[in-house]
Structure formats: structure tokens, C-alpha cells
C-alpha positions as CSV (number, residue, x, y, z in Angstrom):
1,M,103.6,42.1,180.2
2,R,101.2,39.4,179.0
3,Q,97.5,40.1,179.1
4,L,96.9,37.4,181.7
5,E,99.5,38.9,184.0
6,I,97.9,42.3,183.6
7,I,94.5,41.0,184.4
8,Q,95.8,39.1,187.4
9,R,97.5,42.2,188.7
10,W,94.3,44.2,188.4
11,I,92.5,41.4,190.4
12,D,95.2,41.5,193.1
13,E,95.1,45.3,193.3
14,N,91.2,45.4,193.2
15,Q,91.7,47.8,190.3
16,L,88.6,49.7,189.0
17,V,88.3,49.0,185.3
18,V,86.0,50.0,182.4
19,I,84.9,47.0,180.3
20,S,83.4,47.9,176.9
21,L,81.1,45.2,175.6
22,L,80.4,44.4,172.0
23,E,76.6,44.3,172.6
24,D,74.9,47.7,172.4
25,D,78.2,49.5,173.0
26,R,77.5,49.0,176.7
27,K,80.1,49.7,179.4
28,V,80.6,48.1,182.8
29,I,82.6,50.0,185.4
30,G,83.7,47.6,188.1
31,R,86.3,45.1,189.4
32,I,87.4,41.8,188.0
33,L,86.9,39.2,190.6
34,H,88.2,36.1,188.8
35,Y,89.6,35.2,185.4
36,D,89.1,31.7,184.0
37,S,91.8,31.2,181.3
38,K,90.5,27.7,180.5
39,N,87.0,28.9,179.7
40,R,88.2,32.4,178.6
41,A,85.7,34.2,180.8
42,C,85.8,36.5,183.8
43,L,83.6,37.4,186.7
44,V,83.2,41.2,187.1
45,Y,81.6,43.1,190.0
46,D,79.6,46.0,188.6
47,D,80.1,48.9,191.1
48,D,77.2,50.9,189.8
49,G,74.7,48.0,189.5
50,K,75.9,46.2,192.6
51,S,75.8,43.0,190.7
52,V,78.2,40.3,189.3
53,H,78.5,39.6,185.6
54,H,79.9,36.4,184.0
55,L,81.5,37.6,180.7
56,A,83.0,35.5,178.0
57,L,86.0,37.2,176.3
58,T,84.0,37.0,173.0
59,E,81.6,39.5,174.6
60,I,84.3,42.0,175.5
61,Q,85.6,44.7,173.2
62,S,88.2,46.1,175.6
63,I,89.2,46.4,179.3
64,K,91.0,49.5,180.5
65,R,92.1,50.8,183.9
66,T,90.0,53.8,185.1
67,D,93.1,55.9,186.1
68,G,91.9,59.4,186.7
69,M,88.3,58.6,186.1
70,K,85.8,59.9,188.7
71,K,82.6,58.0,189.3
72,G,79.4,59.9,189.1
73,G,80.5,62.7,186.9
């Protein structure tokens, strides 16, 4: 399955994901709201911070599903 199809499925399923950012080894746990393939960027809702981030793909190291991950510990 192509990366774009996987991301779109995660958007459709409201899948919780972990996004590892290149800057400061920071991680965002949230949901992808929108992926803009033309600008190579996505909008992500940060569940913990209750905020929305606009992230360029050049800022992202990896995106993974949170299968089996429990929030808060």
C-alpha cells in the first residue's frame, strides 16, 4: 500500500498515531486531520496538548500507529 493511501486510511479511521519530529527528538501523539500532498504537509491534532500542528514532511522523522499503546502510562 502506498504511503498516501495509508495516511488517508488513518485519517478516515481517526487513527491515533505517534509522530516523531526531527527537531529535539520530540513526539506528537495525535490524529492526522488532513494531508496536503501538493504542499507535502499535514495537520495533526495533538491529543495531549489539545492543539493543532501544521507539519511539513521535512519536519517529520516517522509516523506510526499507536496499536497497543496506552495513553498516560
